[in-house]
C-alpha positions as CSV (number, residue, x, y, z in Angstrom):
1,X,70.5,92.9,103.9
2,X,68.4,92.9,100.8
3,X,70.2,96.0,99.5
4,X,73.5,94.1,99.8
5,X,72.0,91.1,98.0
6,X,70.8,93.4,95.2
7,X,74.2,94.9,94.9
8,X,75.9,91.5,94.8
9,X,73.4,90.2,92.2
10,X,74.1,93.3,90.1
11,X,77.9,93.0,90.2
12,X,78.0,89.2,89.7
13,X,75.2,89.0,87.1
14,X,75.8,86.8,84.0
15,X,74.1,84.6,81.5
16,X,75.0,81.0,82.0
17,X,75.5,80.1,78.3
18,X,77.8,83.1,77.7
19,X,79.8,82.2,80.8
20,X,80.0,78.6,79.7
21,X,81.3,79.8,76.3
22,X,83.9,82.0,77.9
23,X,84.9,79.2,80.2
24,X,85.4,76.9,77.2
25,X,87.8,79.5,75.7
26,X,89.6,79.7,79.1
27,X,90.0,75.9,79.2
28,X,91.2,75.7,75.6
29,X,93.9,78.2,76.6
30,X,94.7,76.3,79.8
31,X,95.1,73.0,77.9
32,X,97.4,74.7,75.4
33,X,99.5,76.3,78.2
34,X,99.7,73.0,80.1
35,X,100.7,71.1,76.9
36,X,103.3,73.8,76.0
37,X,104.8,73.7,79.4
38,X,105.5,70.0,79.3
39,X,108.6,70.3,77.3
40,X,110.0,73.3,79.1
41,X,110.8,72.1,82.7
42,X,114.0,74.0,83.3
43,X,114.4,75.7,86.6
44,X,113.2,75.3,90.1
45,X,109.6,75.5,91.4
46,X,110.5,78.5,93.5
47,X,111.5,80.3,90.3
48,X,108.0,79.6,88.9
49,X,106.3,80.9,92.0
50,X,108.6,84.0,92.3
51,X,107.0,87.3,92.3
52,X,106.2,90.3,94.4
53,X,102.7,91.6,95.0
54,X,103.0,94.8,93.0
55,X,104.2,93.3,89.7
56,X,101.8,90.3,90.1
57,X,98.9,92.7,90.8
58,X,99.8,95.0,87.9
59,X,100.0,92.0,85.5
60,X,96.5,90.8,86.5
61,X,95.1,94.3,86.7
62,X,96.4,94.9,83.2
63,X,94.5,91.9,82.0
64,X,91.4,93.1,83.6
65,X,92.0,96.6,82.2
66,X,92.4,95.4,78.7
67,X,89.2,93.4,79.0
68,X,87.5,96.5,80.4
69,X,88.7,98.8,77.6
70,X,87.7,96.3,74.9
71,X,84.1,96.7,76.1
72,X,84.2,100.3,74.9
73,X,85.2,99.2,71.4
74,X,82.9,98.1,68.6
75,X,85.2,95.2,67.7
76,X,85.8,94.2,71.3
77,X,83.9,90.8,71.3
78,X,86.5,88.7,69.4
79,X,89.4,90.4,71.2
80,X,87.8,89.7,74.6
81,X,87.6,86.0,73.8
82,X,91.4,86.2,72.9
83,X,92.1,87.8,76.3
84,X,90.2,85.0,78.1
85,X,92.3,82.4,76.1
86,X,95.5,84.2,77.1
87,X,94.4,84.0,80.8
88,X,93.9,80.3,80.3
89,X,97.3,79.9,78.8
90,X,98.9,81.6,81.7
91,X,97.1,79.4,84.2
92,X,97.9,76.3,82.2
93,X,101.6,77.2,82.0
94,X,101.7,77.4,85.8
95,X,99.9,74.2,86.4
96,X,102.0,72.3,83.8
97,X,105.2,73.6,85.2
98,X,104.3,72.9,88.7
99,X,103.5,69.3,87.9
100,X,106.5,69.0,85.6
101,X,109.0,70.4,88.2
102,X,107.6,69.0,91.4
103,X,106.1,65.7,90.2
104,X,102.5,64.7,90.1
105,X,101.8,64.5,93.9
106,X,103.7,67.6,95.0
107,X,102.7,69.5,91.8
108,X,99.1,68.8,92.6
109,X,99.6,70.1,96.1
110,X,101.1,73.3,94.8
111,X,98.2,73.7,92.3
112,X,95.7,73.2,95.2
113,X,97.4,75.9,97.3
114,X,97.2,78.3,94.4
115,X,93.7,77.3,93.4
116,X,92.1,80.2,95.3
117,X,94.4,82.7,93.5
118,X,93.6,81.4,90.0
119,X,89.9,80.8,90.8
120,X,89.4,84.4,91.9
121,X,91.4,85.8,89.0
122,X,89.6,83.7,86.5
123,X,86.2,84.5,87.9
124,X,87.0,88.2,87.8
125,X,88.3,87.9,84.3
126,X,85.2,86.0,83.1
127,X,82.7,88.3,84.8
128,X,84.6,91.4,83.4
129,X,84.6,89.7,80.0
130,X,80.8,89.2,80.2
131,X,80.3,92.8,81.1
132,X,82.6,94.0,78.3
133,X,80.9,91.7,75.8
134,X,77.5,93.1,76.6
135,X,78.8,96.7,76.3
136,X,80.7,96.0,73.1
137,X,77.6,94.4,71.5
138,X,75.5,97.3,72.6
139,X,78.0,99.7,70.8
140,X,78.0,97.4,67.8
141,X,74.2,97.6,67.6
142,X,74.3,101.4,67.9
143,X,76.8,101.4,65.1
144,X,74.6,99.3,62.9
145,X,71.6,101.5,63.9
146,X,69.8,98.5,65.3
147,X,67.4,100.0,67.9
148,X,66.0,96.8,69.4
149,X,68.9,96.6,71.9
150,X,69.6,98.7,74.9
151,X,71.9,101.7,74.4
152,X,75.5,101.6,75.7
153,X,74.9,104.3,78.3
154,X,72.9,101.8,80.3
155,X,75.9,99.5,80.6
156,X,78.7,102.0,80.8
157,X,78.5,103.1,84.5
158,X,77.9,99.6,85.9
159,X,80.8,98.4,83.7
160,X,83.1,100.9,85.5
161,X,81.8,99.8,88.9
162,X,82.4,96.2,88.1
163,X,86.0,97.0,87.1
164,X,86.7,98.6,90.4
165,X,85.2,95.7,92.4
166,X,87.0,93.1,90.4
167,X,90.2,95.0,90.7
168,X,89.9,94.8,94.5
169,X,89.2,91.1,94.4
170,X,92.2,90.7,92.1
171,X,94.4,92.6,94.6
172,X,93.2,90.3,97.5
173,X,93.9,87.2,95.5
174,X,97.4,88.5,94.6
175,X,98.1,89.2,98.3
176,X,97.0,85.6,99.1
177,X,99.4,84.3,96.3
178,X,102.4,86.3,97.6
179,X,101.9,86.2,101.4
180,X,100.2,82.8,102.0
181,X,100.2,80.3,99.2
182,X,103.7,80.8,98.0
183,X,105.2,80.7,101.4
184,X,103.3,77.5,102.4
185,X,104.2,75.8,99.1
186,X,107.9,76.6,99.6
187,X,107.8,75.2,103.2
188,X,106.1,72.0,102.1
189,X,108.4,71.5,99.2
């Protein structure tokens, strides 16, 4: 059991202040997306929730992959923050449109059904961003010949392992979105 705990601690490790900063970026994007969606309530809620599992998974996997690759670049740190903001905008657009199209009570119910999907995807994105930031900063320090930091090789292999694990979690959350939450929401509405 302790081996599983060590593995879980390793995969989900993060620094609280960095995660809080990344969360602030996400919520800024979410507020912008929700605000932007308020004026664009054209269509039905079923159109907003439309999507098959493969395109939905590929879209979320692409977001994780971009964040993963940015970790291998020297200038990845500001771009990773931009990817987190983009994830927040997508979440905010969905929440704003759900409330806009279904009303406050039903829209809140729809958002609650999809909470697990967004929570898992956001958590995966934030943890992947943390890993990418650490790797990108290690590369930057090597580029500057600053030897007081750990070399990038230490972070590279765990970074790949984390990408695989978070990709699996993203797939499971997309399956929940398509096969459970969307169908329940359409029945209730």
